[in-house]
N, C-alpha and C positions, 0 to 999 in steps of 0.2 A: 479319165475321170468322168463320172456321170452325176448329174444333179437331179434331185427330185424334191421340189419344194425347198425347204431349208436344210435338206440333207445332201451332202456331197459324198461320192463314193470313190475310194482309192484302193489300191492294193495294200499300201502301207501308210500308216499315220505316225509321224515322229513328233514328239512333244519336246521342244527346246532346241534353240539354235546355237548352242555353244559348240565346243569341239566334238563332244560325243554325238550330239544330234546331227551336226553337219556330216560327220563320218558315217553315221547310220543311214542318212538319206542318200549319200553318194553311193553307198554299197548296194542298197536296195534298188536304186535307179540303174546302176550298172548292170543289174540282172534283168533289166527290161521292165521293171515294175513301175506302175504309176505311184508317185509319192507326194504327199503333202507334208510340209514342215511348218508347225505352228510355233511362233515365237512371240512372247508377250511384249518384248521391248521393241523400240523403233528400228533397231538394226541387229543383225546376228552377231554372235561373239561370246555372249555370256561371261562367265568367270574366266574363260580361256583368255579373253582380251584384257582382263585385269591382272593376269599373271606376269611374272618376270619373263617367262617363255622358255623354260628349260625342258628338254626332253632327254631322258637317260636311256641309252640303247647300246647294244653290243653288235660287233661285227659290222660297223658302219664304214662307209668310204673314208671318213675322217680318221677313224681308228687305224684303218689299214695304211693310210698315208703316213701316219705317225709310227708305224711299225708295231702296233699293239695287237697282240694275240689274245683274244677274249672269247668267252663262250656264254651261252644262256645258263649253263649249269653253275658257272662261277657267279654269274649275276644272281641266280636263285639263292645261293649260299650267302652272298653279301647282303641281300635284302633282309635275311634273318638277322644279321648283325645290326643293320640299320634299325630294325624293329625293336631291338633290345628287350626290355621287360614285357613289351607287347607281343613278342614273338609267339607265345603259346596261344594267343587269340587270333592268329593269322589264318586266313583261308588258303591253304597250300595249293589247292586245285586252281584257284584263280591266280595265285602268284605264278604258278607254272605257265598258265596261259599268257600272262603278262610277259614273262622273260622269253618265252619261245616265239613271240611275235614282234619283238621290238625291231629286229633287223628289217623285216618286211614293211612294218609301219613306217620306219624312218625313210626307206627308199621310196615308199608311196608318197609321203609328204614332199620329198624333194622333187618327185616327178610332177607334182602339181605346181611347183614354183617356189616352195618354201626354202629359204637359205639359212644354213646354220654355221656357227663357228664352234671350234672345239676339236677334240673333247677336253674337258676340264677335270682335274682330279677332285674327288670329294670322298675322303676317308669316311667309313671303312670300306668303300669300294676298293678292291685291290688294283683295279685299272681305271684310268680316266674314261668315264662313260657319259658325262654330262655335256650335252650340246645345247648351245643357246641360240635362239632364233634372232635374226637381224632383219630389218632395223628395230622391230618391236613386236610384241605379242599379237598385235592386230593382224600380223601377216597370216596367221592360221585362218581366221575367219574370212579374210579377204580372198585367199586362194581357194578355200573349201567352198565358200558360197558361190564363187565364180564357177567352180567345177559343178556344183549342184545345178546351176542355171543351164550350163551346157548340156546336162543330162535331163533337162526339162523337169526338175523338181519344182513343185509349186510352193514357194516360200511365202507364207502369210505372216506379216509382221503386225505388231499391235493386236495380237489375238491371244487371249488368255484362256487356257483350258480349265474347265471347272469340274468335270465329272467323267469317269469312265463308264461306258455303256456296256452292259452285259446282256447276253441272251443265252439261256440254257447253260449257265455257268461259264460261258466263254466271253472274253472281252472282244467286242465287235466294233468299237469306235469310241468317240469322245464327244462331249458337248463343250463348246467353246464360245467365248463372247468376243466380238469385235470391239474395236475402240469406240465405235459409235453406239454400242449397247446392244447390237443385234445378236441373238443367240442362234448358233448354227450347230448342226451335228455332222461330224465327219466319220464316215463308216470305213472300216478296213477289211478287205477280203482276206488279207493275210494276218498281219499282226500290228499292234500298237507298241511303239518303243518310247519308254519314259527316259528322256535325256534332259531332265528338267533341273539339274544341278542339285546343290546341297540345301541345308536349311540354316545357314549362318545368319540369314536375315529374318528368321522366324522366332520371335521370343518364346512363343508357346512350345514349339518343338525343342528348342534349346533347354527350356526349363524341364520339359518332360524327359528328355534323354541324357542331358548333361547336368546342369545345375541351375538353380534359381539365379545365382550370381551371374552366370554366363548369359542369361536372358537379358540382362541389362546392358550388355556390351554390344556396340554397333558392329555391323559386318563391313567388310571391304566392299562387297557387292550387295547393295541394299535390295536388289530384286531376286536374290537367292532365298526364296521364301518357302521352300519345301513343298511346292505344289504337287509334284509327282509322288512324294512320300505320302501326303495326305490322301490322295486319290487311291493309292494302292493299299494304304492302311484300312480304308473303308471296305476293302475286299478281303480283309483278313491277311494281308501281307504282314511281314515283320521286318523290323530294322535291326541290323547287326552292328555292334560297336558304336552305338549311338552316343556314348559318353566321350568318345575320342574326338578332339578338335585341335586345330592349330590356332592357339591363342587361349585366353586373351593376351595380346602383345601390344606394346606401345609402338606407334608409328607417327612420324611427323605428318601433319595435315598436308594434303597435296597443294601445290601452288595454284593460284587462281587462273593462270594461263598455262596452256600445254607447253612442255619443253620442246626444243628442236627435234629431239629424237622421237617424241610422240607425234609430232606433226609430219614426219617423213612418210610419204606413201610407201606401202610395203610391196612395191613392185620389184621384180627380180633384178633388173639392172642396178637399182640403188642398193639393194641388199647385197649383191655381189661386190659392189664397190666398197661397201662397209666391211664386208668379210675380208677382202683383200687388205684394206687399210689396217685392220686389227692385227694382221699377221706381218705387215710390211713396214708400217710407219713407226717411228720412234715414239716412246711414251710421252715425251714432252709435247708432241703434237696431238696424240690420241687422247691424253688424259682429260683435257677440258670437255671433249665430246662425251667420254664415259661419265664424267662427273655430272653433267647436265641430266643424265638419266638417274644415276645412283642417288643423288641427293633429292630426287623427286619422290621416291617410293618406299624408302627404307626407314629403319628404326634406330633409335639410340641403343648402342650395345650396353649390356649390363655392367661391363667393366668401368663405364663412365660413372656409374653410381657407386661401385666398389671403391673408386678413388676419391669419393667425397661429394659428388654432385647430388643435389636434392631436387624433389619435385614440390612445386607450389601451385596452388590453384589460382583462379582469377580473382580471389579475394586476398591473395598474398599469403595464404596459410599453407604451412607444411602439414600434410594430412595422412602420411603413410610411411611405413618402413620401405624404403626404396629397394631393399634387397629381399623383401617378402612378396606379398600379393599386391604389388603396386598397380598392376594392370587392371585388376578388379576394382581397386579403389578409385582410379582415375575416372572410371565410368560412372561413379556416384557423385562426382563434383559438379558444381555449376557449369552448365554448358558442356559437361563431359570432356573438359579439356584441362591441361596442366602445362607447366613450363619446367624445363630442365635448367636449374640454376647452379653455377659454379664460379669459382674465383680465378684469379690470374695464375696461380700455381698449377691448377688443373688444366687451364687453357694452354699453358706453355708445354705441358706434357702431351696433350693430344694433338700434336703437330706432326708426328711421324711414327713409324712402326716401332713397337707393336701396339701403340695406343691410338687406335682408330675409333671414330664415332659410329660409323656404319660400314657395312660390307654387303656386297652381292657376290655369292659364291662363284668363283672362277672369273669374275669380271674385274673388280677393283675394290680398293678401300678408300673411304672418305674421311678426311681429317677436318679440323676446325676451319682451316682456311678455305677448304672446298665449300663449306656451308656459307662462309662469308662471301665468296664469289658467286655462288650459284643459287643460294636461297636467302637473299637479303630480307625477304618477307618474314622469315622466322629467326633471323640472326639479330641478337641484341647485345650491345657492349656499352658499358658506362663506367666512369671512374668511381662512382659511389653507388650504394644500394638505393639511395633516394632517386638518383638519376635513372637507374635501371628500372625502378618502379614506374617512373613516368613513361619510359619507353614501352613497358609492358601494359600500362594502363591499369595497374593494380595499386591498392592503398600502400603508400610508402611506410607508414608507421607499422602496419601489420607485417609487411615484408621484413622490416628490420627486426621485429620481435621473433619472427620465425627463424631467421638466421641466428639470432642470439641464443634462442632456445636450443637449436641444433648444436651450436658451439659449446654450450654450457653442459651438455651431457646427453643429448638425444642422438648421438652419432656412433656410440659404441667405440670401436677401435679406428674408425675412419678419421681422416684429418679434418681439422676445422676449416671453415671458409672465412679466412681472415685477411687475405691480401688482395687488394684491388689491382687492376680493374676487375669488374664483375661482368659475368656473361650469362645469357639465357638463350636457349634454343626452344622454339615452340610457337604456337601450341603443338602439343602432342595429344593424340587421342588413343584410346584403347580399342582394339579391333579383334574380332574373330575373323581370321583370314578364310578359313573353311572348316566345315564339319566333315568327319569321316564316317558318320553313320549312314550306311547304305541299305537299300532293300535286299533281303536275302534272295539270291539267284542261284541257279545251277550253272553247269559249265556251258550251257547253250544260251545263257543270259535270260532265261525265262524266270519270271518272278514266282517265288515259292510262298505258299501260305504257311501259317504258323504250325500246321500239322504236317508239313513236309510235302504236301501235294502241290503240283504246278497249277498256276492260274492260266488256263489256256488262252492263247492270243495276246498275252502281255509279256513284254520284254523290258529290260532296263539296262542302262549303260551309264558310264561316267560316275559321277558322285551319287546319282540316284540309284545306280546298280553296282555300288562298290562291294556289296555282298560279304563284307568282312575281311577283304584283303587289306593288309597293312601297307601303306604307301609312304613310309617315312623316307626322308632324303629328298633332294630336289629332282624334279624331272619325272617322277613316277605318276603323279596325278594326271598330268597331260598325256603321258604314255598310255595309262589306263583308259583315259577318255577316248583316244583315237582307236585303240585296239578293241575295247569292249563295244564301242559304237559301231564299228564295222561288223563285228560278229553278230551283234543284236540286229542290225539292219539286214544282214544277209539271212539270218534265220527267220526274221519276220517276213522277208520276201519269199523264202522257200515254204512258208506256211500258206501261201496262196494255193487253193485247190487247183489241180490235184497235188496233194501234199507230197513233198520230196523229203529225203532224209536230211536231218540237220547236221551241222558240223560243229566242231569244237574250236578249231583254229583257223587262221586266215589262209594258211597254206595247204589245208586239207583238200 
């Protein structure tokens, strides 16, 4: 790195310190390039650290130990089944890159110290392919950031990128602002990699690409504000599949204190012990551990409402058809919160299979008693509606009116709420988990203008560089983050003069 005034010069500049950005930085640094990674948050991780932590891959050691014979071709076909009606909109070139590189990506993550359990089934995958990280998703950022530092990547935290710098039509760097307000310019001899995440936390971009109603819904990751999208759009880039997003969906608010699983350091000895425990210990020992995680992050299943549960707001009012667009309506309520209310008949039913309140694919199912034990902050039970209203802090008369109106004819064919005791879970909020609109890119992860030409010097990866590939099913967003990040980082490094040929895959 060379400094000149307020300008610093590197071979590669990476914007964003989530899974894609960390992967890009490690790959560029592995090739001997000087790399700076700019992350606006106080620590790396991004949305990767907010995730459940699933990676879907083929021909993994875990599959081989389980006697599973799998292939990228089968994975490619099954991704089409996952996409369903969205399949005609898929970018098949990028899908091919994804499936062809999952094996190598998975081995690379394990070589850095990341530990997985699985594989878990997830139809319509014909084989179990979903692998879950342990002890938690912070493991990715922990091990990748450590690897970056070993490779002498310069990680700048609390640094927000504001503008891409062009010269003669080529992106040659960025302007960024430090937390103290100072404006710096970071120049790239090779390329700039946008790994800045999605725009789930950007009301204006959600309104522009998805819908005005979506703009009102909170994101899971509030710092996913589409910074990279905006900077690239200013250079005539284009967004593909901008209307596709995961959500809005209801989720229970997180607990005020981190759970035991969230507090565990993601070091390899602890992760290996957990992985062994999950395969060797009986369920009655393992279940409380799993539930402390499961009841922290997930949502009430729609079947709970199909059986008669209703949503009421903080005024005690029922405000929506729970089987309709309830998630959009929750976002419009006071405080953007609601409560799931049901009676003793429903409570008795949701104590065992197949009536579960929440699920994490391939991990476990949570029933009412699991919430009673693990989430007492959102669990409410009372013998009368009046007592339940006191527990929730809502007006008792209005709550009674809402239930009476539902019972009198506002429920369709669903059962009445007529038998105490009465229960409520919540608050719940409506969230957009992520948006799938990514910048249009080519197979080398170079960003493409609206006329189809390449923006020289600019690469994109992860959600910012999703490029139209459909990532339905669990474990594909993280897989794409790591794979696209490494390819973009490598090609940005190879763009350092004298320019070498670029590559399409990790194994080329």
